[in-house]
C-alpha positions in Angstrom: 72.3 141.7 110.3 76.0 141.7 111.3 77.8 138.3 111.6 78.1 138.4 115.4 74.3 139.0 115.8 73.6 136.3 113.2 75.8 133.9 115.1 74.1 134.6 118.4 70.7 134.1 116.9 71.7 130.8 115.3 73.2 129.5 118.5 70.1 130.5 120.5 67.7 128.8 118.1 69.9 125.6 118.1 69.9 125.5 121.9 66.1 126.0 122.0 65.6 123.1 119.6 67.9 120.8 121.6 66.2 121.9 124.9 62.8 120.8 123.6 64.2 117.3 122.8 65.1 117.6 119.0 67.8 115.1 118.1 71.1 116.9 117.6 71.4 116.0 113.9 67.9 117.3 113.1 68.5 120.4 115.2 71.7 121.2 113.3 70.1 120.5 109.9 67.0 122.6 110.6 69.0 125.6 111.9 71.4 125.4 109.0 68.7 125.1 106.4 66.7 128.0 107.9 69.7 130.3 108.1 70.7 129.6 104.5 67.2 130.1 103.1 66.7 133.3 105.0 70.0 134.7 103.9 70.2 133.4 100.3 66.8 132.1 99.3 65.3 128.7 98.4 67.9 128.2 95.7 70.4 127.4 98.5 68.7 124.0 98.8 70.9 122.8 95.9 74.0 123.4 98.0 72.4 121.9 101.0 72.0 118.5 99.3 75.5 118.6 97.8 77.1 119.5 101.1 75.1 116.9 103.0 76.1 114.0 100.8 79.6 115.3 100.0 80.5 115.7 103.7 80.3 111.9 104.3 81.4 110.7 100.8 84.9 110.0 101.9 86.6 106.6 102.0 88.1 107.5 105.4 84.7 107.5 107.0 84.4 103.8 106.3 86.5 103.3 109.4 83.8 104.7 111.6 81.1 102.1 111.1 83.7 99.4 111.1 85.1 100.4 114.5 81.6 100.8 115.8 80.8 97.3 114.6 83.9 96.1 116.3 82.9 97.8 119.6 79.3 96.5 119.3 80.6 92.9 119.0 82.6 93.4 122.2 79.9 95.3 124.0 77.1 92.7 123.2 79.2 89.7 124.2 80.1 88.8 127.8 83.6 90.3 127.4 82.9 93.0 129.9 81.8 90.4 132.5 84.9 88.3 131.9 87.2 91.4 132.0 85.6 92.6 135.2 85.9 89.1 136.9 89.5 88.7 136.0 90.5 92.2 137.3 88.5 91.7 140.5 90.6 88.6 141.1 93.8 90.6 141.4 92.6 93.9 142.9 89.1 93.3 144.5 90.5 92.3 147.9 92.6 95.5 148.4 91.2 98.5 150.2 89.3 100.3 147.5 90.5 97.7 145.1 87.1 96.9 143.6 86.6 100.5 142.5 90.1 100.6 141.1 89.5 97.4 139.2 86.4 98.9 137.7 88.4 101.9 136.4 91.0 99.5 135.0 88.2 97.5 133.4 86.8 100.7 131.9 90.3 101.5 130.5 90.7 98.2 128.8 87.1 98.0 127.6 87.4 101.5 126.2 90.3 100.2 124.0 88.2 97.3 122.9 84.9 99.2 122.2 86.1 102.8 121.5 82.8 104.0 122.9 82.2 105.8 126.2 78.5 104.9 126.5 79.2 101.2 125.8 82.0 101.2 128.3 79.9 102.8 131.1 77.0 100.4 130.4 79.0 97.2 130.1 81.2 97.7 133.2 78.6 99.5 135.2 76.0 96.7 135.0 78.4 94.5 136.8 80.5 96.9 138.9 77.9 99.2 140.4 75.8 96.4 142.1 78.9 94.6 143.3 80.5 97.8 144.8 77.2 98.7 146.6 76.9 95.2 147.9 80.4 95.5 149.4 79.7 98.8 151.1 81.0 101.4 148.7 79.2 104.8 148.8 76.7 105.3 146.0 78.6 108.4 144.8 81.9 106.5 144.5 80.3 103.5 142.8 78.5 105.6 140.2 81.1 108.3 139.7 84.1 106.0 139.0 82.1 104.1 136.3 80.8 107.3 134.7 84.3 108.8 134.6 86.0 105.6 133.6 83.6 105.3 130.7 84.7 108.6 129.3 88.1 107.0 128.5 86.4 105.4 125.5 86.9 108.5 123.3 90.6 108.9 124.2 92.3 105.5 124.5 92.8 104.1 121.0 91.2 103.1 118.8 88.9 106.1 119.1 86.1 107.1 116.8 86.4 110.7 117.8 90.1 110.7 116.9 89.1 109.4 113.4 86.7 112.2 113.0 89.3 114.7 114.1 91.9 113.3 111.7 89.5 113.4 108.8 88.2 116.9 109.7 91.8 118.3 110.0 93.6 116.1 107.6 96.0 114.8 110.2 97.4 111.3 110.6 94.9 109.0 112.4 97.6 106.6 113.4 99.6 109.4 115.1 96.4 110.7 116.8 95.7 107.2 118.2 99.0 106.8 119.7 99.0 110.4 121.0 95.9 109.5 123.1 97.4 106.4 124.7 99.7 107.8 127.4 97.3 110.7 128.3 94.5 108.1 128.6 96.5 106.0 131.0 97.4 109.1 132.9 93.8 110.0 133.4 93.0 106.4 134.5 95.8 106.8 137.0 94.4 110.1 138.3 91.0 108.5 138.6 92.4 105.6 140.6 94.2 108.0 143.0 91.0 110.0 143.6 89.0 106.8 144.0 91.3 105.7 146.8 91.0 109.1 148.5 87.2 109.1 148.2 86.9 105.6 149.6 89.1 106.5 152.6 87.2 109.7 153.2 83.8 107.9 153.0 85.1 105.1 155.3 83.3 102.5 153.3 85.0 100.1 150.9 85.2 96.7 152.6 83.3 93.7 151.7 80.6 92.6 154.2 81.5 89.0 153.5 83.8 87.2 156.0 87.5 87.7 155.3 88.3 84.0 155.7 87.0 81.9 152.9 87.2 78.2 152.3 90.2 77.0 150.3 88.0 75.3 147.8 86.0 78.4 147.2 89.1 80.5 146.6 90.4 77.9 144.2 87.1 77.9 142.3 87.1 81.7 142.1 90.7 81.8 140.8 90.1 79.1 138.2 86.9 80.7 137.0 88.4 84.2 136.8 91.6 82.9 135.0 89.3 81.2 132.4 87.5 84.5 132.0 90.8 86.3 131.4 91.8 83.7 128.7 88.5 84.5 126.9 89.3 88.2 126.9 92.9 87.9 125.6 92.0 87.3 121.9 90.0 90.5 121.8 93.0 92.4 123.3 95.3 90.8 120.7 93.0 92.1 117.9 93.3 95.7 119.3 97.0 95.4 119.5 97.2 94.0 116.0 95.1 96.9 114.7 97.4 99.4 116.3 100.5 97.6 115.0 99.0 97.7 111.5 98.3 101.4 111.7 101.6 102.4 113.2 103.6 100.1 111.1 102.1 101.4 107.9 100.7 97.9 107.0 97.1 99.1 106.5 95.0 102.2 106.3 92.6 103.0 109.2 89.6 101.8 107.1 91.3 98.5 106.2 92.4 97.9 109.8 88.9 98.7 111.1 87.3 96.3 108.6 89.6 93.5 109.6 89.2 94.3 113.3 85.4 94.3 113.0 85.4 90.9 111.2 87.7 89.3 113.8 85.9 90.7 116.8 82.5 89.6 115.4 84.0 86.1 114.7 85.5 85.9 118.2 82.2 86.9 119.8 80.6 84.0 117.8 83.3 81.4 118.5 84.4 82.2 122.0 81.0 83.0 123.5 79.1 80.6 121.2 76.8 83.4 119.9 75.6 81.2 117.0 71.9 82.3 117.1 70.6 84.9 114.6 69.2 87.0 117.4 72.5 88.0 119.2 74.3 88.6 115.9 71.3 90.6 114.7 71.5 92.7 117.8 75.1 93.5 117.2 74.4 94.5 113.6 71.4 96.6 114.8 73.3 98.4 117.5 76.2 99.1 115.1 73.9 100.3 112.4 72.0 102.6 114.7 75.1 104.3 116.2 76.8 104.5 112.8 73.8 106.2 111.2 73.5 108.6 114.2 77.2 109.6 114.0 77.2 110.0 110.2 74.0 112.1 110.4 75.7 114.3 113.0 78.8 114.6 110.8 76.8 115.5 107.7 74.5 118.1 109.4 77.5 119.5 111.4 79.3 120.0 108.1 76.2 121.9 106.8 76.1 123.9 110.0 79.7 124.8 109.5 79.0 125.7 105.8 76.0 127.9 106.9 78.2 129.7 109.5 80.9 130.3 106.9 78.3 131.5 104.3 77.1 134.1 106.9 80.7 135.0 107.6 80.2 134.1 111.3 83.1 131.6 111.3 85.5 134.1 109.7 84.5 136.9 112.1 84.9 134.7 115.2 88.2 133.2 114.0 89.6 136.7 113.1 88.5 138.0 116.5 90.3 135.1 118.3 93.4 135.4 116.1 93.6 139.2 116.7 93.6 138.8 120.4 96.9 140.4 121.4 97.4 138.1 124.3 99.9 135.4 125.4 99.4 132.2 123.5 98.6 130.4 126.7 95.8 132.9 127.4 94.5 132.1 123.9 94.6 128.4 124.7 92.7 129.1 127.9 90.0 130.9 126.0 89.8 128.0 123.5 89.6 125.5 126.4 86.7 127.4 127.9 84.9 127.4 124.5 85.4 123.7 124.1 84.3 123.0 127.7 81.1 124.9 127.2 80.4 123.4 123.8 80.9 119.9 125.4 78.2 120.7 127.9 75.6 120.9 125.1 76.9 119.0 122.1 78.1 115.4 121.5 81.9 115.1 120.9 81.5 114.3 117.2 79.5 117.4 116.5 82.0 119.6 118.4 84.9 118.2 116.5 83.4 118.5 113.0 82.3 122.1 113.6 85.2 123.4 115.7 88.3 121.6 114.8 88.7 122.9 111.2 88.1 126.5 112.5 90.5 126.2 115.5 93.3 124.3 113.8 94.7 127.3 111.9 94.6 129.4 115.1 96.4 126.6 117.0 99.1 126.3 114.3 99.6 130.1 114.2 100.2 130.0 117.9 102.8 127.3 117.5 100.8 124.5 119.2 101.1 120.9 118.1 97.9 119.7 116.3 98.2 116.2 117.8 98.7 117.6 121.3 95.7 119.8 120.8 93.6 116.8 119.7 94.2 115.3 123.1 93.3 118.5 124.9 90.2 118.9 122.9 89.2 115.3 123.6 89.6 115.6 127.3 87.4 118.7 127.3 84.7 116.7 125.6 85.2 113.9 128.1 84.3 116.4 130.8 81.1 117.1 128.9 80.1 113.4 129.2 79.8 113.6 133.0 78.5 117.2 133.4 75.0 118.5 132.9 72.9 119.4 131.1 73.6 116.6 128.6 76.0 114.4 130.5 75.4 111.2 128.5 77.3 109.0 130.9 75.3 110.3 133.9 72.0 109.2 132.4 73.5 105.8 131.4 74.5 105.2 135.0 71.0 106.4 136.1 69.5 103.8 133.8 71.7 101.1 135.3 71.1 102.0 138.9 67.7 103.9 139.0 67.6 103.8 142.7 70.7 106.0 143.0 69.7 109.7 143.0 70.9 111.7 140.0 72.3 114.2 142.4 74.5 111.5 144.0 75.7 110.4 140.5 76.6 113.9 139.6 78.4 114.7 142.9 80.3 111.5 142.6 81.4 112.3 139.1 82.4 116.0 139.5 85.7 115.2 141.3 86.7 113.1 138.3 86.0 116.1 136.0 88.5 118.0 138.2 90.9 115.2 137.6 90.5 115.8 133.9 91.1 119.5 134.4 94.3 118.5 136.2 95.2 116.3 133.3 94.8 119.2 130.9 97.1 121.3 133.1 99.7 118.6 133.2 99.6 118.3 129.4 100.0 122.1 129.1 103.1 122.0 131.4 104.4 118.8 129.9 103.3 118.4 126.2 105.6 115.4 125.9 103.1 113.3 127.7 101.1 113.2 124.5 103.9 113.7 122.0 106.9 111.6 123.0 105.4 108.2 122.1 104.2 109.2 118.6 107.6 110.7 118.0 109.3 107.6 119.2 107.2 105.2 117.2 106.5 107.2 114.0 109.2 109.8 114.0 109.1 113.5 114.7 106.9 115.8 112.7 103.2 116.4 112.0 
């Protein structure tokens, strides 16, 4: 069987397994194992085990569970509630301001947690009921939270950027800072569309009376300012981590470990989470997500090994590299591939499987690998709010089960177009992603 036919068969079997509900890690492992045994025999099981454990036996991967623990400490505490309240104080009374404050809260919470699902869940539980109470359309209320949650894999610190850095042997610190400005740019585009959507829908005002008693206003201001004070220590931890990385003070694993310890300590001290149960929940959530991601990384590495053993990877890479087309047409083909992959696979799996294959092609076409990391991540963000997987869509559906999935999807699609616009802007102006890393860390890759 020629490599292309083998590749098509492998992909079809993988999609069938995922379609019947097989967890992504087990689907990748089963397809890889089956392909290797059919091609090389049972003796290939030796290499299966070696590749499985060797793929995650890297000290750099220690940063992943530590950043996840840091995010779990933030997500399990009332930080999201306090962040939402403090932003609502400043922007909630403006036309469309509540929806914009939700996107701002998602942006900041994304930096604190590094997780798109956690961001959507934490801010959505507070923001969606409040927006609907104040007359916002269901599509706008659900869509802005689903889209805002995707910023968790772009705004630093980001677990997906760590995976990309390890997979491609690029600087994690430079990757983090390369995602900062594009992340803020996307948040700005989301806010602009939210304003337009609110005005088009004609509903964004609070049903409450405009005039409120002075005492009530004072009480709200004092309460929200106290909420902001409780959030500030967590923000300082994130800024400290970024400073340690960019300043060369600590490695990503060391910075992640210190950050996890501090955020867990802050959750206990600031929010008085002394009981065993809430701390146990934080540990449980962190362990569950860490194991899931590490399993995906290990089985995705085996999948990549199987594709390489069957010469599928080399054949596809050679076919792409031999395309006698303009390098921007090549980039367009790669973007379409990433977009389609993001529809079906989680970001970590796509990065582990695709990044090492695509990076030589990107470098041969004279594209910057850190700029490409941002492009890749935005493509995967789109996959979080588009079917058939669309993880953030189902999180929002779980938060607001009375909102039809169709309304959540229709409310989210314009934000996907905003991300496409963001990719185009990055293609026309690569400096959006590159000028800040060059400024802080010096030019070069």
